[in-house]
C-alpha positions in Angstrom: -74.2 72.2 -52.5 -72.7 70.8 -49.2 -71.2 67.3 -49.2 -71.2 65.0 -46.2 -69.1 61.9 -45.7 -70.4 58.7 -44.3 -67.3 56.7 -43.1 -67.1 53.0 -43.7 -65.1 50.7 -41.5 -61.3 51.0 -42.1 -58.8 48.3 -43.1 -55.5 47.6 -41.3 -52.9 46.2 -43.5 -49.6 44.7 -42.3 -46.8 44.4 -44.9 -44.4 41.7 -44.0 -40.8 41.2 -45.3 -40.5 37.9 -47.0 -36.9 38.4 -48.0 -34.9 40.3 -50.7 -35.1 39.9 -54.5 -31.6 38.9 -55.5 -31.8 40.6 -58.9 -33.1 44.0 -57.8 -32.2 44.1 -54.1 -35.7 45.2 -53.3 -37.7 43.6 -50.5 -40.3 41.0 -51.2 -43.4 41.9 -49.4 -46.5 39.9 -48.3 -49.6 41.6 -47.0 -52.2 40.6 -44.4 -55.3 42.7 -44.1 -57.8 43.1 -41.3 -61.2 44.5 -42.2 -63.9 46.2 -40.2 -61.5 48.4 -38.2 -63.5 51.2 -36.5 -63.0 54.5 -38.3 -62.6 56.3 -34.9 -59.7 54.0 -33.7 -56.7 56.1 -32.7 -53.5 55.7 -34.7 -51.6 54.8 -31.5 -54.0 52.0 -30.8 -53.9 50.7 -34.3 -50.1 50.7 -34.4 -49.9 48.9 -31.1 -52.4 46.3 -32.3 -50.4 45.9 -35.6 -47.2 45.3 -33.5 -49.0 42.7 -31.4 -50.4 40.9 -34.6 -47.0 41.0 -36.2 -45.6 39.1 -33.3 -47.9 36.2 -34.3 -46.6 36.2 -37.9 -43.7 34.1 -39.2 -42.3 37.0 -41.2 -41.0 40.3 -39.8 -43.1 43.5 -40.0 -42.1 45.9 -42.8 -44.9 48.5 -42.5 -48.4 49.2 -41.3 -51.1 50.9 -43.4 -54.6 52.2 -42.4 -57.0 52.4 -45.3 -60.0 54.7 -44.8 -63.1 54.8 -47.1 -66.1 57.1 -47.0 -69.3 57.4 -49.0 -69.8 61.0 -50.2 -73.4 62.3 -50.0 -74.7 65.5 -51.4 -77.2 67.3 -49.3 
């Protein structure tokens, strides 16, 4: 039975560095997410957009994540 995927809008998540945990030495991260990102947006464009958005934040950018979701349909 063939399965098709119906893509949902993606989510772009910026992880921001809020400092370092003094006990563990690991970074303290805060996240800011943007919903309804077009599933067909290129990775280059998303990363450039994330860099621009990070420039508006008070904390420095640690990483960028793109989260994709799809509904699986049997035919």
